[in-house]
C-alpha positions in Angstrom: 9.6 47.7 -70.6 7.8 46.0 -67.7 5.7 48.2 -65.3 4.8 47.2 -61.8 1.9 49.1 -60.4 0.7 49.0 -56.8 -3.0 49.0 -56.6 -3.0 50.0 -53.0 -2.9 53.6 -51.9 -0.3 53.8 -49.2 0.0 56.3 -46.4 3.5 57.4 -47.3 6.1 56.9 -50.0 9.7 57.7 -49.1 12.3 58.5 -51.7 15.8 57.6 -50.3 16.9 55.0 -47.7 19.5 57.2 -46.0 19.3 58.2 -42.3 16.4 60.5 -42.8 14.4 58.2 -45.0 14.9 55.1 -42.8 14.2 57.1 -39.6 10.9 58.2 -41.1 10.0 54.7 -42.4 10.8 53.1 -39.1 8.8 55.5 -37.0 5.8 55.5 -39.4 5.5 51.7 -39.6 6.0 51.4 -35.9 2.8 53.5 -35.6 1.0 51.3 -38.1 1.3 53.3 -41.3 1.7 51.7 -44.7 5.0 52.8 -46.1 7.1 52.1 -49.2 10.7 53.2 -49.6 12.5 53.7 -52.9 16.3 53.5 -52.9 18.6 54.3 -55.8 21.5 52.1 -54.6 21.3 48.5 -55.6 23.1 47.1 -52.6 23.4 49.5 -49.6 21.0 51.5 -47.5 22.2 54.3 -45.3 23.3 56.8 -48.1 26.5 58.5 -47.1 26.2 56.8 -43.7 26.6 53.3 -45.2 29.5 51.0 -44.6 31.1 49.3 -47.6 32.6 45.8 -47.0 35.4 44.6 -49.2 36.9 41.3 -48.3 36.2 41.9 -44.6 37.7 45.4 -44.6 34.9 47.9 -43.8 34.9 51.5 -45.0 33.0 54.4 -43.4 32.1 56.9 -46.1 33.4 60.1 -44.6 33.3 59.2 -40.9 30.2 59.3 -38.8 30.3 59.7 -35.1 27.2 58.9 -33.1 27.1 62.0 -31.0 24.0 64.2 -30.4 22.7 66.8 -28.0 19.2 65.5 -28.7 17.9 62.9 -26.2 15.3 61.9 -28.7 17.9 61.0 -31.3 20.1 59.1 -28.9 17.1 57.1 -27.6 16.2 56.2 -31.1 19.8 55.0 -31.8 19.6 52.8 -28.7 16.2 51.5 -29.7 17.3 50.5 -33.2 20.8 49.1 -32.3 20.7 48.3 -28.5 23.6 45.9 -28.2 26.3 46.9 -30.8 27.6 50.3 -29.8 31.2 50.7 -28.6 32.8 53.8 -27.0 35.7 55.2 -28.9 38.1 58.2 -28.2 37.5 61.0 -30.6 40.7 62.4 -32.1 41.4 64.3 -35.3 44.4 66.5 -36.2 45.6 68.8 -38.9 48.7 68.0 -40.9 50.5 71.2 -42.0 54.1 71.8 -43.0 55.2 68.4 -41.6 53.6 68.9 -38.1 50.4 67.9 -36.4 47.9 70.3 -34.9 45.0 69.4 -32.7 41.6 69.9 -34.2 39.7 71.8 -32.9 42.8 74.1 -32.7 44.6 74.4 -29.3 45.8 78.0 -29.4 49.1 77.5 -27.5 50.1 74.3 -29.4 49.3 76.0 -32.8 51.4 79.0 -32.0 54.3 76.9 -30.7 54.3 74.6 -33.8 54.3 77.7 -36.1 57.4 79.1 -34.5 58.1 82.6 -33.1 58.2 84.6 -36.3 55.0 83.1 -37.8 53.3 83.2 -34.5 54.0 87.0 -34.2 52.7 87.5 -37.7 49.5 85.5 -36.9 48.9 87.5 -33.7 49.4 90.8 -35.5 47.1 89.7 -38.3 44.5 88.7 -35.8 44.7 92.0 -34.0 44.3 93.8 -37.3 41.3 91.8 -38.3 39.6 92.4 -34.9 40.3 96.1 -35.1 39.3 96.6 -38.7 36.9 93.8 -39.5 35.0 93.5 -42.7 31.7 95.3 -42.0 29.4 92.9 -43.7 31.1 89.5 -44.3 29.3 87.6 -47.1 32.0 85.1 -48.1 33.8 82.4 -46.3 37.1 84.2 -46.6 35.7 87.5 -45.2 34.1 85.7 -42.2 37.1 83.6 -41.3 39.6 86.5 -41.7 37.3 88.6 -39.4 37.5 85.8 -36.8 41.1 84.6 -37.1 43.1 87.1 -39.2 44.5 86.8 -42.7 47.5 84.7 -41.7 45.7 82.0 -39.7 43.1 81.9 -42.5 45.7 81.1 -45.1 47.4 78.4 -42.9 44.4 76.5 -41.4 41.4 77.2 -43.6 42.2 78.2 -47.2 43.9 75.1 -48.6 41.7 72.4 -47.1 38.5 74.4 -47.8 39.3 74.9 -51.4 40.2 71.2 -51.7 36.8 70.3 -50.3 34.7 72.6 -52.4 36.7 73.0 -55.6 36.3 76.8 -55.6 38.0 79.8 -54.1 37.1 80.8 -50.5 35.8 84.2 -51.7 33.1 82.3 -53.7 31.8 80.3 -50.7 29.0 81.8 -48.6 29.8 82.9 -45.1 26.9 80.7 -43.9 29.3 77.7 -44.2 31.9 79.3 -41.9 29.3 80.5 -39.3 27.8 77.0 -39.2 30.8 74.8 -39.0 33.8 76.6 -37.5 34.7 76.6 -33.8 36.3 79.9 -32.8 39.9 80.5 -31.6 40.4 83.0 -28.7 43.6 85.0 -28.4 42.9 85.4 -24.7 42.9 81.6 -24.4 46.2 81.4 -26.2 47.8 83.9 -23.7 46.3 82.2 -20.6 47.4 78.8 -21.9 50.9 80.0 -22.5 51.3 81.5 -19.0 49.8 78.4 -17.4 52.2 76.1 -19.2 55.2 78.3 -18.7 54.9 78.1 -14.9 54.0 74.4 -14.9 56.4 72.2 -12.9 55.8 69.2 -15.1 56.7 68.6 -18.7 54.6 70.1 -21.4 52.0 67.8 -22.8 52.8 66.8 -26.4 50.0 66.1 -28.9 51.2 62.6 -29.9 47.7 61.4 -30.2 47.8 59.2 -27.1 48.7 61.6 -24.3 46.2 62.9 -21.7 43.3 60.7 -22.7 41.1 62.4 -20.2 41.0 65.4 -22.4 39.9 63.5 -25.4 36.3 63.4 -26.3 34.5 60.1 -26.5 31.8 59.1 -28.9 29.7 55.9 -29.5 30.1 54.0 -32.7 28.6 50.8 -34.1 31.2 48.1 -33.9 30.9 47.3 -37.6 30.5 50.9 -38.8 27.5 53.2 -39.3 25.9 51.0 -41.9 25.2 48.5 -39.1 22.7 51.1 -37.7 20.9 51.5 -41.0 20.9 47.8 -41.9 19.1 47.3 -38.5 16.7 50.1 -39.2 15.9 48.6 -42.6 15.3 45.2 -41.1 13.0 46.5 -38.4 11.1 48.6 -40.9 10.5 45.5 -43.0 9.4 43.4 -40.0 6.9 46.2 -39.1 5.3 45.8 -42.5 7.1 48.4 -44.6 8.3 47.6 -48.1 11.5 48.5 -49.9 12.6 48.6 -53.5 16.4 48.8 -54.2 18.0 50.0 -57.4 15.1 52.4 -58.1 15.7 55.9 -59.5 13.0 58.4 -59.3 11.5 59.1 -62.7 8.3 61.1 -62.2 6.2 62.5 -59.3 2.6 63.7 -60.0 -0.1 64.7 -57.6 -3.7 63.6 -58.4 -5.7 66.5 -57.0 -9.0 64.8 -57.6 -8.1 61.6 -55.7 -5.8 63.3 -53.2 -2.7 61.1 -53.6 0.7 61.1 -55.2 1.7 58.9 -58.1 5.4 58.0 -57.8 7.2 56.4 -60.7 10.7 54.9 -60.5 12.9 52.9 -62.8 15.5 50.2 -62.3 18.7 49.7 -64.2 17.0 47.6 -66.8 14.3 50.1 -67.6 11.5 48.4 -65.6 9.2 50.9 -64.0 7.5 50.7 -60.6 4.5 52.9 -59.8 3.4 53.6 -56.2 0.5 55.7 -55.0 0.6 57.4 -51.6 -1.1 60.2 -49.6 2.2 61.7 -48.5 5.7 61.7 -50.1 8.8 62.2 -48.0 11.9 62.9 -50.1 15.6 63.0 -49.2 16.6 63.0 -52.9 18.7 66.0 -54.0 16.4 69.0 -54.6 17.3 69.3 -58.4 16.5 65.6 -58.9 13.2 65.9 -57.1 12.0 69.1 -58.7 12.9 67.8 -62.2 10.7 64.8 -61.6 7.6 66.7 -60.5 4.9 66.9 -63.2 3.8 69.5 -64.1 7.1 71.2 -63.7 7.1 73.8 -60.9 7.9 77.4 -61.8 11.0 77.2 -59.6 12.6 74.3 -61.6 15.3 76.8 -62.8 16.2 77.6 -59.2 16.5 74.0 -58.3 18.8 73.3 -61.3 21.2 76.0 -60.0 21.9 74.1 -56.7 25.3 72.3 -56.8 26.9 69.5 -55.0 30.4 68.4 -54.3 31.3 64.7 -54.7 34.2 62.7 -53.3 35.9 59.4 -53.4 37.8 57.3 -50.9 40.8 55.3 -51.8 41.2 52.6 -49.2 44.6 51.1 -48.8 45.6 47.9 -46.9 49.0 48.4 -45.4 51.3 45.7 -43.9 51.9 47.6 -40.6 50.4 48.5 -37.3 48.1 51.5 -37.4 49.9 54.4 -39.1 48.5 57.0 -36.7 46.1 57.1 -33.7 43.5 59.6 -35.1 40.1 58.8 -36.4 41.1 61.0 -39.3 43.7 63.6 -40.3 43.0 66.8 -42.3 45.7 67.4 -44.9 46.5 71.1 -45.3 49.4 70.6 -47.7 48.7 72.1 -51.2 51.3 69.8 -52.8 49.0 66.7 -52.5 45.4 66.3 -53.7 44.2 64.2 -50.7 42.1 66.3 -48.3 41.6 63.9 -45.4 42.8 60.5 -44.3 40.7 58.0 -42.3 42.1 55.4 -40.0 39.4 52.7 -39.9 40.7 50.7 -37.0 40.6 53.9 -34.8 36.8 54.0 -35.5 36.4 50.4 -34.5 38.9 47.5 -34.2 36.4 45.3 -36.0 36.6 47.4 -39.2 39.9 45.7 -40.0 39.9 41.9 -40.0 43.7 41.3 -39.7 45.5 42.7 -36.6 48.8 42.7 -38.6 47.3 45.1 -41.1 46.4 48.7 -41.1 43.7 50.1 -43.3 43.4 53.8 -44.2 41.1 55.7 -46.5 42.4 58.7 -48.5 39.6 61.0 -49.4 39.6 63.1 -52.5 37.0 65.8 -53.1 35.9 66.3 -56.7 33.0 67.0 -59.0 31.3 64.0 -60.7 32.9 63.6 -64.2 36.1 65.5 -63.5 39.6 64.1 -63.8 39.7 62.5 -60.4 36.2 61.1 -60.5 36.8 59.6 -64.0 40.2 58.2 -63.3 40.6 54.4 -63.3 40.7 52.7 -59.9 44.3 51.5 -60.5 45.4 55.1 -61.2 43.7 56.4 -58.0 45.3 53.6 -55.9 48.8 54.5 -57.3 48.1 58.2 -56.5 47.1 57.4 -53.0 50.2 55.3 -52.4 52.5 58.1 -53.6 50.8 60.8 -51.6 50.9 58.6 -48.4 54.6 58.2 -48.9 55.1 62.0 -49.6 53.4 62.7 -46.3 55.8 60.3 -44.5 53.1 58.0 -43.3 54.2 54.8 -45.0 56.1 53.5 -48.0 54.5 52.2 -51.2 55.9 48.7 -50.9 54.1 48.3 -47.6 50.7 48.6 -49.4 49.3 45.2 -50.2 46.0 46.2 -51.8 43.5 49.0 -52.4 40.0 49.8 -53.7 38.0 52.9 -54.6 34.6 53.9 -53.3 32.9 56.9 -55.1 30.2 59.0 -53.4 28.2 61.4 -55.6 26.5 64.4 -54.1 28.2 64.2 -50.8 28.1 67.9 -49.8 25.5 70.5 -50.8 27.5 73.6 -52.0 27.0 76.8 -50.1 27.7 79.3 -52.9 26.6 83.0 -52.8 23.2 82.2 -54.4 22.2 78.9 -52.9 20.1 80.3 -50.1 17.8 82.3 -52.5 17.4 79.2 -54.8 16.5 77.0 -51.8 14.0 79.5 -50.4 12.3 79.9 -53.8 11.9 76.1 -54.2 10.8 75.7 -50.6 8.1 78.4 -50.8 6.8 77.1 -54.1 6.5 73.5 -53.0 5.1 74.3 -49.6 2.3 76.4 -51.1 1.3 74.0 -53.8 2.1 70.6 -52.2 1.5 70.4 -48.5 1.8 66.6 -48.5 5.3 66.7 -50.1 7.9 66.7 -47.3 11.6 67.5 -47.9 14.0 66.0 -45.3 17.7 65.2 -44.8 20.9 66.7 -46.1 20.4 66.7 -49.8 16.6 66.8 -49.6 16.9 70.2 -47.9 20.3 71.3 -49.4 21.5 71.8 -45.8 24.8 70.5 -44.5 23.1 68.6 -41.7 24.9 66.1 -39.6 23.5 62.6 -39.2 21.4 63.5 -36.1 20.1 66.7 -37.7 19.0 64.7 -40.7 17.2 62.2 -38.4 15.5 65.0 -36.5 14.1 66.5 -39.7 12.5 63.1 -40.4 11.3 62.7 -36.8 9.5 66.0 -36.9 8.1 65.3 -40.3 6.6 62.1 -39.0 4.9 64.1 -36.2 3.5 66.5 -38.7 2.1 63.6 -40.8 0.7 61.8 -37.8 -1.1 65.0 -36.6 -2.2 65.9 -40.2 -1.0 69.4 -39.7 2.2 71.4 -39.6 3.1 71.2 -35.9 6.9 71.8 -36.6 8.8 73.8 -39.1 11.6 71.3 -39.9 13.6 74.1 -41.6 14.4 75.4 -38.1 16.3 72.3 -37.1 19.5 73.5 -35.7 22.4 74.0 -38.1 25.0 74.9 -35.5 27.3 71.9 -35.3 29.8 73.3 -32.8 28.9 70.7 -30.1 30.2 68.1 -32.5 33.7 69.6 -32.0 33.7 69.5 -28.2 32.2 67.9 -25.2 31.2 64.4 -24.3 28.0 62.6 -25.5 25.7 61.8 -22.6 26.0 65.1 -20.7 22.5 65.8 -19.5 22.6 69.5 -20.1 23.6 68.9 -23.7 21.0 66.3 -24.3 18.3 68.5 -22.8 19.1 71.2 -25.4 16.0 72.4 -27.3 18.0 73.8 -30.2 17.7 70.6 -32.2 13.9 70.5 -31.6 12.2 73.6 -33.0 9.1 74.9 -31.3 5.7 74.2 -32.8 4.6 76.6 -35.4 1.8 77.9 -33.3 4.1 78.5 -30.4 6.6 80.5 -32.6 3.9 82.7 -34.0 
């Protein structure tokens, strides 16, 4: 077993070349710091924000809109990738019972599609929940029922949520709902109904193309989000940073006498690489990080209890024009396993190389090692073809090819105990290792969006540069509601301070 040991003591070692890790590496090397990044993937940087290229067909892993309220984040995007953004319309819908519903929900449209009887039941259920709410909602189900009523919960939230997380809604923490769901107002439904009833014109139908002025816009790299992180990697290297691909974290030990970290990683052939650095920034999943620390922290058992949800994309090439206009469609039909379907050309026309072909990605949520995850690629392609036909979107004979992309640890699970486990780990590491910095989605076990993950890295860099804790990155905003409405570039939104926590001294 060969071992490569760096004799130099670097300023910072970074574990993970996703959005958080590359943001930190780029900003640190821009400031003259000596930085080394370790990345587990052998081919791609960008983590879940990478773009996979198969024969010219490019696949976004989950869909990543470049939309933020933070001026600092958007300025950094423009700095790293100044000439390759395009503006795209933002559209996603829910497919339920053979009909499409706008997402976020439009109250009048939803009630109209449901029909008179179900609409009355929904309204009565909503009134009941608002009159007799659960006094202390702790689960996803309790929180959503309080906000929408039992009937709307069962239609628009239960099936999809349980597909995503692989557990019942009464086992998921209410934190998830409070963080991610945009509310539906009954008063809005009534006002909308009256306005449309007295309108002289025809009712607007949600066919995906009507009333484009009402659709949100977002920016997107013309070749997918991986284009951003490839550019960040290249600039990081030009600025003097170093990067090792295909390296899995093996051990992490702090030399108290010398004041530096010893980071050992291993490639697929068993060769070890050892790096020494004054600071370590980690976007690795908390269980993986804590298990590597030597001596083992007292909270290693807490870290081991944190769970993740994995998913895979089955990309199908279809001999047809685009099958639907949306960026993606949420599938709320319990008779199929697919949870969401991406339309890659709607993200960018350059994602699909042949104008006579459509390319869609069927996303299946699973746990690593379960039946879906372990199925052969050929079996998954056949499943995707059958489910696409069942949904009425195309016929199997129109599919000319397919491939499978698996993504482990895509979503940190918000079960009823996750918060206490994260807090125990956080307090333990903060107290003992002030030069160990956790950032990003998996590094903090927080369902951060791309811009939130970047902000945790940006504030960590400021802390390192100042050699003190100016910012508490755990206060980076979790509320993602603005991702569901509005247009990027609005000055009021970009001036928001919610994404940039106050300095620790100011908050005291």
